[in-house]
C-alpha positions in Angstrom: -38.2 1.1 -10.8 -36.5 4.4 -10.3 -32.8 4.6 -10.9 -30.6 5.1 -7.9 -27.8 6.8 -9.9 -27.9 10.6 -9.4 -28.2 12.7 -12.5 -25.0 14.4 -13.7 -24.2 18.0 -12.7 -24.9 20.6 -15.4 -22.2 23.0 -16.4 -22.8 26.4 -17.9 -20.6 27.2 -20.9 -19.6 30.9 -20.2 -19.9 31.2 -16.4 -16.7 30.6 -14.5 -15.7 30.0 -10.9 -12.1 31.4 -10.6 -10.2 30.7 -7.4 -7.1 33.0 -7.3 -4.2 32.0 -5.0 -2.2 35.2 -4.2 1.4 34.9 -2.9 1.9 37.5 -0.1 5.3 36.3 1.0 7.1 39.4 2.4 10.6 37.8 1.8 9.9 37.4 -1.9 8.3 40.8 -2.5 11.0 42.5 -0.5 13.7 40.9 -2.6 11.8 41.7 -5.8 11.3 45.4 -5.0 15.0 45.8 -4.2 16.2 44.2 -7.4 17.5 46.9 -9.7 16.5 45.0 -12.9 12.8 44.7 -11.9 11.9 47.2 -9.1 8.4 45.7 -8.8 6.7 46.1 -5.4 3.7 44.4 -4.0 1.6 47.6 -4.3 2.4 47.7 -8.0 1.3 44.1 -8.3 -2.0 44.9 -6.6 -2.6 47.7 -9.2 -2.7 45.0 -11.8 -4.4 42.2 -9.9 -7.4 44.1 -8.4 -8.5 45.5 -11.8 -8.2 42.0 -13.2 -10.6 40.7 -10.5 -13.0 43.5 -11.4 -12.7 42.6 -15.1 -13.6 39.0 -14.3 -16.8 40.2 -12.5 -17.7 42.6 -15.3 -17.3 39.9 -18.1 -20.3 38.0 -16.8 -22.6 39.0 -13.9 -22.8 35.3 -12.9 -19.0 34.9 -12.6 -17.8 33.8 -9.2 -14.3 35.0 -8.0 -12.6 33.8 -4.8 -9.3 35.2 -3.6 -7.0 33.1 -1.3 -3.8 34.6 0.2 -0.8 32.4 0.8 1.7 33.6 3.4 4.8 32.2 5.1 3.0 30.6 8.0 -0.7 30.6 7.1 -3.3 30.9 4.3 -6.8 32.1 4.2 -9.8 33.5 2.3 -9.5 37.2 1.4 -12.5 37.9 -0.9 -15.6 36.0 -2.1 -17.8 37.7 -4.7 -20.8 35.6 -3.7 -20.6 36.9 -0.1 -20.1 40.4 -1.3 -23.3 40.3 -3.5 -25.3 38.8 -0.6 -24.1 41.5 1.8 -24.5 44.7 -0.2 -26.5 43.5 -3.2 -24.0 44.5 -5.8 -20.4 44.3 -7.0 -19.3 48.0 -7.1 -15.6 48.4 -8.2 -14.6 50.7 -5.3 -16.2 48.4 -2.8 -14.4 45.4 -4.2 -11.1 47.2 -4.1 -11.5 48.5 -0.5 -12.5 45.1 0.7 -9.6 43.2 -0.9 -7.1 45.8 0.5 -8.5 45.7 4.0 -8.6 41.9 4.2 -5.1 41.7 2.8 -3.8 44.1 5.4 -5.4 42.0 8.1 -4.0 38.8 6.7 -0.4 40.1 6.3 -0.4 41.3 9.9 -1.7 38.0 11.2 0.7 36.0 9.1 3.6 38.0 10.4 2.6 37.3 14.0 2.3 33.6 13.3 5.5 33.5 11.3 7.6 34.7 14.2 7.6 31.2 15.8 7.7 29.3 12.5 10.9 27.2 12.1 10.9 27.8 8.4 10.8 31.6 8.9 13.6 31.4 11.5 15.7 29.4 9.1 15.2 32.1 6.4 13.0 30.0 4.1 11.4 32.0 1.4 8.7 29.5 0.4 5.0 30.2 0.9 2.4 27.8 2.2 1.3 26.9 -1.3 0.0 23.4 -0.4 -2.4 24.8 2.2 -3.7 27.5 -0.2 -4.2 24.9 -3.0 -6.1 22.6 -0.6 -8.4 25.5 0.5 -9.1 26.2 -3.2 -10.1 22.6 -3.8 -12.2 22.4 -0.7 -14.1 25.5 -1.8 -14.7 24.1 -5.3 -16.0 20.8 -3.8 -18.4 22.8 -1.7 -19.7 24.5 -4.8 -20.0 21.2 -6.5 -22.3 19.9 -3.8 -24.4 23.1 -3.4 -26.6 22.4 -6.4 -27.2 20.7 -9.7 -26.0 23.6 -11.8 -22.7 25.4 -11.1 -20.0 27.4 -13.0 -17.0 25.8 -14.6 -14.2 26.0 -11.9 -10.5 26.7 -12.4 -7.7 27.7 -10.1 -5.2 30.6 -10.9 -1.9 30.6 -9.0 -0.1 33.9 -8.8 3.1 32.6 -7.3 6.4 34.4 -6.8 8.4 32.7 -4.0 10.4 29.5 -4.8 9.0 26.0 -4.2 9.2 24.5 -0.8 10.5 20.9 -1.2 9.0 20.0 2.2 5.5 20.5 0.6 6.1 18.2 -2.3 3.8 15.4 -1.1 0.9 17.7 -0.1 1.2 19.7 -3.4 1.2 16.5 -5.5 -1.8 15.1 -3.7 -3.7 18.4 -4.3 -2.7 18.3 -8.0 -4.0 14.8 -8.5 -7.2 15.7 -6.6 -7.7 18.6 -9.0 -7.1 16.3 -12.0 -9.6 13.8 -10.7 -12.2 16.7 -10.2 -11.4 18.1 -13.7 -10.3 21.4 -12.3 -7.6 23.1 -14.4 -4.8 24.9 -12.5 -3.5 28.0 -14.3 -0.1 29.3 -13.2 1.5 32.7 -13.5 5.1 32.8 -12.1 6.3 36.2 -11.0 9.8 35.2 -9.7 13.1 35.0 -11.4 13.0 31.2 -11.7 10.5 28.7 -13.0 8.3 26.7 -10.5 8.5 22.9 -10.9 5.4 22.6 -8.8 3.3 24.9 -11.0 4.7 23.4 -14.2 3.6 19.9 -13.1 0.2 21.3 -11.8 -0.6 23.0 -15.1 0.6 20.1 -17.2 -1.3 17.4 -15.3 -4.6 19.3 -15.0 -4.6 20.8 -18.5 -4.1 24.4 -17.3 -2.0 27.3 -18.7 1.5 28.0 -17.4 3.0 31.4 -18.0 6.1 33.3 -16.8 5.7 36.9 -18.0 8.7 38.5 -19.5 7.7 42.1 -18.4 6.0 42.5 -15.0 4.8 46.0 -15.9 2.3 44.5 -18.4 0.8 42.0 -15.9 -2.8 43.3 -16.5 -2.5 42.6 -20.2 -1.2 39.1 -19.5 -4.0 38.5 -17.1 -6.8 39.6 -19.4 -5.4 38.0 -22.6 -4.5 34.6 -21.1 -6.4 34.0 -17.9 -9.6 35.9 -18.3 -11.1 33.6 -20.9 -13.5 30.9 -19.9 -12.8 27.2 -20.5 -15.2 27.0 -23.5 -13.5 29.9 -25.3 -10.1 28.4 -24.8 -10.8 25.8 -27.4 -10.7 28.6 -30.0 -7.6 30.4 -28.8 -3.9 29.8 -29.1 -2.7 30.1 -25.5 0.9 29.9 -24.4 2.5 26.5 -24.0 5.3 25.6 -21.7 8.6 24.9 -23.4 9.6 22.2 -20.9 8.2 20.7 -17.6 10.5 19.9 -14.7 9.3 16.5 -13.4 11.9 16.2 -10.7 10.6 15.1 -7.3 11.7 15.8 -3.7 13.1 13.1 -1.5 11.1 12.2 1.7 14.2 12.0 3.9 15.9 15.4 3.3 13.2 17.3 1.4 15.6 18.1 -1.5 15.0 18.0 -5.2 16.7 15.0 -6.8 17.4 13.7 -10.3 17.7 10.0 -9.3 16.6 8.2 -6.2 15.1 5.1 -4.6 11.3 4.5 -4.7 9.4 2.3 -2.3 7.4 -0.3 -4.2 4.6 -0.2 -1.6 3.8 3.4 -0.9 5.9 5.1 -3.7 7.9 7.2 -1.3 11.1 8.6 -2.8 14.5 8.6 -1.1 17.9 10.0 -2.2 19.8 7.2 -0.5 19.2 3.5 0.2 17.5 2.8 3.5 16.9 -0.5 5.3 13.3 0.4 6.1 10.8 2.8 4.6 10.1 5.7 6.9 6.6 6.1 5.5 5.0 2.7 5.4 7.6 0.6 7.3 8.4 -1.8 4.5 11.7 -3.7 4.9 14.2 -3.0 2.1 17.1 -5.1 3.5 15.9 -8.4 2.1 15.3 -7.1 -1.4 18.7 -5.4 -1.4 20.6 -8.4 -0.2 18.8 -10.6 -2.7 19.8 -8.2 -5.5 23.4 -8.3 -4.5 23.4 -12.1 -4.3 21.9 -12.4 -7.9 24.5 -9.8 -9.1 27.4 -11.8 -7.6 26.0 -15.1 -9.0 25.8 -13.6 -12.5 29.4 -12.5 -12.4 30.6 -16.0 -11.4 
């Protein structure tokens, strides 16, 4: 009798699928370029990022690179090396560079139009739509998983600069746990002044690499030395390790990062203050709270 269990998918050791999430937030890059200590513009960043994409394609002709842009009000695919090979039959460096630049220009203009009516943009929020870009990356990887029996080893590289958006905490954590379940490492490279709690938790939970470069002028060296190696080669290398991980969560009521809070025992929603009823699942907290007060008073007597 034939077995109904499908055979396991085969992984190749030195072929990689790298999905790069690029932060195109104009608020962040405008602030970074005007900072006297750094003076690092978005165009300078592209001078490091695009050669890194070309180096990934040159390391192995079977490598697959996908670029996803994350803006203030939208996110979308910018470049797919598999589509480029199918269209022109090769991966010439000038063609890759021109395609990425043209797609980025179109995306930034579209994101600017969509962001004019966004409440977060009107309020002056500098956070990017990181949760949406991470979800797009995971959806693309799942599509590759189901396309055939043999596929490259996937990983996600987040090039993030803008600060975390506490309102995206639930969506980001759901995406992180989905990546962990699919055994997809999330590498993080933080370009801003502060560390990212989201990316620290993402790299720690999924087994990726978290890095905050000390000098942005040497980004290409950081990219090639840390993030260009495949997963098989990482077992022989001593990669950077995070000094500490910020495990603080954001409350579901005010979307603020908190040190201590109240957790719903049914749906695990987090609140900064006590509520009579869970706003997520509708569980009643009043009975449990009054029962706790009654036991406390009885013990004092």
